[in-house]
C-alpha positions in Angstrom: 0.0 0.0 0.0 1.3 3.4 -0.9 1.3 6.0 1.8 1.4 9.7 1.1 2.9 12.3 3.4 2.7 16.1 3.1 5.7 18.4 3.6 6.8 18.3 7.2 7.1 22.0 8.4 10.2 22.0 10.5 10.8 25.7 10.7 10.5 28.6 8.3 9.4 28.7 4.7 11.6 26.8 2.3 14.6 28.8 1.2 17.7 28.2 -0.8 21.0 28.2 0.9 22.3 31.8 1.5 25.3 32.9 3.5 27.3 35.9 4.5 30.2 33.5 4.9 30.5 31.4 1.8 33.3 29.4 3.3 31.2 28.2 6.1 28.4 27.1 3.7 30.9 25.4 1.4 32.3 23.3 4.3 29.0 21.5 4.5 28.9 20.4 0.9 30.5 17.5 -1.0 30.3 15.1 2.0 27.8 12.6 3.3 27.5 13.3 7.0 26.7 10.1 9.0 25.1 10.5 12.5 27.3 8.9 15.1 26.2 6.2 17.5 26.4 8.5 20.5 24.0 11.0 19.0 21.6 8.2 18.1 21.8 6.9 21.7 20.8 10.4 22.9 17.8 10.4 20.6 16.4 6.9 21.4 16.9 4.1 23.9 17.3 1.3 22.9 19.3 2.0 19.8 18.0 0.1 16.7 20.4 -2.4 15.3 22.3 -1.3 12.2 20.4 2.1 12.2 21.8 4.7 9.7 21.0 8.3 9.7 22.8 10.6 7.3 22.7 14.1 5.9 24.1 15.9 2.8 24.0 19.4 1.5 24.1 20.5 -2.1 22.8 23.5 -4.1 20.5 24.8 -1.3 19.0 21.4 -0.6 19.6 19.1 2.4 18.5 15.5 2.8 19.4 11.9 3.5 18.1 8.9 5.3 16.4 9.3 8.6 16.5 5.8 9.8 13.6 4.4 7.8 12.6 7.0 5.2 14.4 9.5 3.0 13.9 13.3 3.5 14.8 16.4 1.6 14.3 20.2 1.9 16.0 23.6 2.0 18.4 25.1 4.4 19.8 28.5 5.2 23.3 29.3 6.4 24.4 32.7 7.8 27.9 32.6 9.3 27.8 29.8 11.9 24.0 29.7 12.0 22.0 27.0 10.2 18.2 26.5 9.9 16.3 23.9 8.0 13.2 24.8 6.0 10.2 22.3 5.5 11.4 18.8 4.8 9.5 16.4 2.6 9.8 12.8 3.5 8.6 9.4 2.4 6.5 7.5 4.9 7.3 3.8 4.6 6.5 1.7 7.6 9.4 0.2 9.5 9.9 -1.6 12.8 8.9 0.6 15.8 12.5 1.2 17.0 13.4 2.8 13.6 10.2 4.8 13.5 11.0 6.1 17.0 14.5 7.1 15.9 13.2 8.8 12.8 10.6 10.8 14.7 13.2 11.9 17.3 15.8 12.8 14.6 13.4 14.9 12.5 12.2 16.7 15.7 15.8 17.4 16.6 16.5 19.0 13.2 13.6 21.4 13.8 15.6 22.8 16.7 18.9 23.3 15.0 20.1 26.8 14.8 23.9 26.5 14.5 26.7 24.3 13.3 30.5 23.8 13.3 32.9 21.5 11.6 35.3 20.7 14.5 39.1 20.1 14.4 38.5 16.3 13.9 36.4 17.0 10.8 33.1 16.1 12.4 29.9 18.2 11.8 28.1 19.2 15.0 24.6 20.7 14.8 23.4 22.6 17.8 20.4 24.4 19.1 18.2 21.7 20.6 18.4 19.4 23.6 20.6 17.0 21.6 23.8 18.1 19.8 23.9 16.0 16.6 27.4 14.9 15.7 28.1 13.5 12.2 31.3 11.9 10.8 32.3 12.7 7.2 31.9 9.9 4.7 33.3 10.3 1.1 30.4 10.2 -1.4 30.3 7.1 -3.6 31.2 7.4 -7.3 28.1 8.3 -9.3 26.7 5.4 -11.3 26.4 6.0 -15.1 23.1 7.0 -16.5 23.2 4.5 -19.3 23.4 0.8 -18.7 22.4 1.0 -15.1 19.1 -0.6 -14.0 17.4 2.1 -12.0 14.6 1.0 -9.6 12.1 3.7 -8.5 11.9 4.4 -4.8 10.1 7.8 -4.6 7.4 9.7 -6.4 6.9 13.4 -5.7 4.0 15.5 -6.7 4.2 19.1 -5.3 4.3 18.9 -1.5 3.4 15.2 -1.4 6.1 12.5 -1.6 5.3 8.8 -1.7 7.1 5.5 -1.9 6.2 2.9 -4.5 3.4 0.5 -3.7 4.6 -2.6 -1.9 5.0 -5.6 -4.2 5.5 -3.4 -7.3 8.7 -2.6 -9.1 9.2 0.4 -11.4 12.4 0.4 -13.4 14.2 2.4 -16.1 17.2 1.5 -18.2 18.6 4.3 -20.4 20.4 2.9 -23.4 23.1 4.6 -25.5 20.7 4.5 -28.5 18.4 7.2 -27.0 15.7 4.9 -25.7 14.6 4.2 -22.1 12.8 1.0 -21.2 11.5 -0.7 -18.2 8.3 -1.5 -16.2 5.9 1.0 -14.7 4.8 -1.5 -12.0 2.0 -2.8 -14.3 3.2 -2.9 -17.9 6.5 -2.7 -19.7 7.2 0.5 -21.6 9.7 2.1 -24.0 10.3 5.7 -24.9 12.8 8.0 -26.5 14.9 10.4 -24.4 17.6 13.0 -24.9 20.2 14.5 -22.5 22.5 17.5 -22.6 24.5 19.1 -19.8 22.1 17.9 -17.1 19.0 18.5 -19.0 16.7 15.6 -20.0 13.5 15.1 -22.0 11.5 11.9 -22.2 9.0 11.2 -25.0 5.7 9.5 -24.7 5.7 6.0 -23.2 4.6 3.2 -25.4 3.9 -0.1 -23.7 1.8 -3.2 -23.1 -1.8 -2.9 -22.1 -2.3 -5.3 -19.2 -5.1 -4.5 -16.7 -3.9 -3.8 -13.2 -5.4 -3.0 -9.8 -6.6 0.6 -9.6 -3.9 1.8 -7.2 -1.2 0.1 -9.4 -2.6 1.7 -12.5 -2.7 5.1 -10.8 0.9 4.7 -9.8 1.8 3.8 -13.4 0.0 7.0 -14.6 1.9 9.1 -12.0 5.2 7.7 -13.3 4.2 8.4 -16.9 3.2 12.0 -16.0 6.5 12.5 -14.1 8.5 11.3 -17.0 6.6 13.6 -19.4 7.4 16.5 -17.1 11.1 15.7 -16.8 13.4 18.6 -17.8 16.6 17.7 -15.9 18.3 14.9 -14.0 20.9 14.5 -11.2 23.0 11.5 -10.2 24.2 11.5 -6.7 26.2 8.3 -6.1 23.7 5.4 -6.5 20.7 7.7 -6.8 19.1 9.2 -9.9 16.6 12.1 -9.5 14.4 13.4 -12.3 13.4 17.0 -12.0 10.9 19.4 -13.6 11.7 22.7 -15.3 11.7 24.5 -12.0 14.1 22.0 -10.4 11.3 20.3 -8.5 11.7 16.7 -7.6 9.6 14.2 -9.6 11.1 10.7 -9.3 14.0 9.2 -7.4 15.6 5.9 -8.5 18.3 3.7 -6.9 20.8 1.9 -9.1 20.5 -1.8 -9.0 23.4 -2.8 -11.2 
């Protein structure tokens, strides 16, 4: 079952990253920040086994994994101050310990008003009852657009973000010949696409005509609409994001080889 979640208002209106001290803002970018075990222990007890919470900053957008779901939104830097705007998150169901960690972590981000990168290279976010400390992790090498089997994880429509319906798989494989093919969770499809300097357009999808359950058919239509609206793409390590003309998020895929 697909679950929809509205944008989570964590602080002020969504803004792009702005700073009076560009060096401070730049120190946040180009790194995946992984929340350390001590911080997780301050947020929840007991600590979920193999829990991972991370955060990255790029082009005025912050996001990552919050224990169970992924989240994304704007942030503002001014000197050593840092605030997050509203964050949009998927809402997949996980085991209760992970859900408790996620709720506590997102609440803690709402209270953040400052940051520092200390002498050891760790990022520390301050302002709330819990200081969040992250270790720097080198970002993975980006997967190639073509030849990778991309599996859809996230569908975005305005202020609403959803995960794919359990039991369905939506895929895309971009070929060197300018075609993209895969399954929309119901039927197989093929379409033409073109890319240039980060821009992307995808033509009309042609595919099989199998009948599906109404919610699966609706998801397939959402995917087709998002592909038709695609104007740009970004690859961040193993993740492929399709964006509209305004830079809004449409679809997020994870590389599966």
